[in-house]
KOLKOLLO-582117 format. One record per residue (C-alpha): x, y, z. Coordinates in steps of 0.25 Angstrom, whole numbers, padded with zeros to 4 digits, always signed. Each point is the difference from the previous one (the first is absolute). Layout:
XYZ ...
This chain:
-0127+0055-0022 +0015+0001-0005 +0003-0011-0010 +0009-0011+0004 +0010-0006-0010 +0011-0011+0000 +0012+0006+0008 +0008-0013+0002 -0002-0012-0009 -0001-0014+0006 +0015-0004-0003 +0005+0012+0007 -0009-0002+0012 +0004-0015+0001 +0015+0003-0002 -0001+0011+0011 -0006-0009+0011 +0009-0012-0004 +0012+0010+0002 -0006+0005+0013 -0001-0014+0006 +0014-0005-0006 +0007+0013+0005 -0006-0001+0014 +0005-0015+0001 +0014+0003-0006 +0002+0012+0010 -0004-0007+0012 +0006-0013-0003 +0013+0007-0004 +0000+0007+0013 +0000-0014+0006 +0012-0004-0008 +0007+0013+0003 -0001-0002+0015 +0007-0014-0001 +0013+0008-0005 -0002+0015+0001 +0008+0009-0009 -0002+0012+0008 -0001+0002+0015 -0014-0003+0002 -0011-0010-0002 -0014+0000-0003 -0011-0003+0011 -0005-0015-0001 -0014+0005-0002 +0004+0007-0013 +0006-0013-0006 -0007-0011-0007 +0004-0015+0001 +0002-0002+0015 +0015-0004-0002 +0011+0000-0011 -0005-0012-0008 -0014+0005+0000 +0004+0014-0004 +0008-0005-0011 -0011-0009-0005 -0010+0012+0000 +0011+0009-0007 +0002-0009-0012 -0015-0003-0001 -0003+0014-0001 +0012+0003-0009 -0005-0009-0011 -0014+0007+0001 +0006+0013-0001 +0009-0003-0012 -0012-0007-0007 -0009+0011+0003 +0011+0011-0004 +0002-0007-0013 -0015+0000-0003 -0001+0015+0004 +0011+0004-0009 -0005-0008-0012 -0014+0006+0002 +0005+0014+0002 +0008+0000-0012 -0009-0008-0010 -0013+0008+0005 +0007+0014-0001 -0003+0002+0016 +0014+0004+0002 +0001+0010-0012 -0014+0006+0003 +0001+0001+0015 +0015+0000+0004 +0006+0008-0011 +0005+0010-0004 +0008+0002+0013 +0007+0014+0000 +0009+0005+0010 -0006+0014+0000 -0014-0006+0002 +0006-0008+0012 +0005+0012+0006 -0012+0008-0002 -0010-0010+0005 +0009-0003+0012 +0000+0015+0004 -0015+0000-0001 -0002-0012+0008 +0009+0005+0011 -0009+0012+0001 -0012-0009+0000 -0004+0007-0013 +0001-0012-0009 -0014-0004-0005 -0004-0015+0000 -0006-0004-0013 -0005-0015+0000 +0005-0008-0011 +0012+0010-0003 +0014-0002+0006 +0007+0013+0003 +0015+0001-0003 +0004-0005+0014 -0008-0012+0000 +0005-0004-0014 +0015+0002+0005 -0004-0009+0013 -0006-0010-0008 +0012-0002-0010 +0009+0001+0012 -0007-0012+0008 +0000-0008-0013 +0015+0002-0001 +0001-0004+0015 -0008-0012-0003 +0010-0004-0011 +0012+0003+0010 -0006-0008+0012 -0002-0012-0009 +0014+0000-0006 +0007+0003+0013 -0009-0011+0007 +0004-0010-0011 +0015+0003+0003 -0001-0003+0014 -0008-0012-0002 +0009-0007-0010 +0013+0007+0002 +0008-0011-0005 -0008-0003-0013 -0002+0015-0002 +0013+0004+0004 +0001+0010-0012 -0012+0007+0006 +0006+0000+0014 +0012+0007-0007 -0009+0010-0007 -0006+0004+0014 +0015+0001+0006 +0000-0013+0008 -0010-0007+0009 +0001+0009+0012 -0003+0012-0009 -0011-0007-0008 -0007-0002+0014 +0001+0015+0002 -0006+0003-0014 -0011-0010+0003 -0004+0006+0013 +0001+0014-0006 -0009-0003-0011 -0010-0007+0009 +0000+0012+0009 -0002+0009-0012 -0013-0008-0004 -0004+0001+0015 +0001+0014-0001 -0008+0001-0013 -0011-0009+0007 +0000+0010+0012 -0001+0012-0009 -0011-0007-0008 -0008-0004+0012 +0001+0015+0005 -0006+0005-0012 -0011-0009+0000 -0003+0004+0014 +0000+0015-0004 -0008-0003-0013 -0009-0013+0004 -0009+0002-0012 +0012-0007-0008 -0002-0013+0007 -0013-0005-0005 +0003+0002-0015 +0012-0009+0002 -0010-0011+0005 -0012+0003-0010 +0008+0006-0011 -0010+0011-0002 -0001+0015+0005 -0002+0014-0004 +0012+0006-0008 +0003+0010-0011 +0007-0012-0007 +0000-0015+0001 +0012-0009+0003 -0003-0011-0010 
């Protein structure tokens, strides 16, 4: 029997599933808020929204926001203090991203449990930056008077709404890619629950 080792520490698994819940709530409640005052020429179907009405969507959105912020700060602190970022998300080189992306497009990129390829590293850093952007832009449209300097930084209230929408759309895109990869390689799901699996190297 192949030896199973720790791929995902408990802290990483807890942060992952809390993020999954918070982002799902923020996306669907955010679509409900968007529908009350659309930026673009479309609305989301009611079944895709959370909250039932504008007030309910706003309540869900803010509740999920505090969970996302608290969990995000915990994950960033853990990643930096434990060396998780240094070991698994660094180094990140442009040539490695190009090479791995080309291999992935030809379906030749091997999956090694517990080891992130360069494209995965880039996507994880990108979604963390999008998380920071979505929180800052969200704060600017929540408190436009108290945080007028932040609104100005985003180029005004209307543009801050567009930035917020674009950042959430980017996070939604990451989630779709993430789910697609899990569907292609379903063996990656169980280790994110149990923490253990077969790998060449653990992800401690």
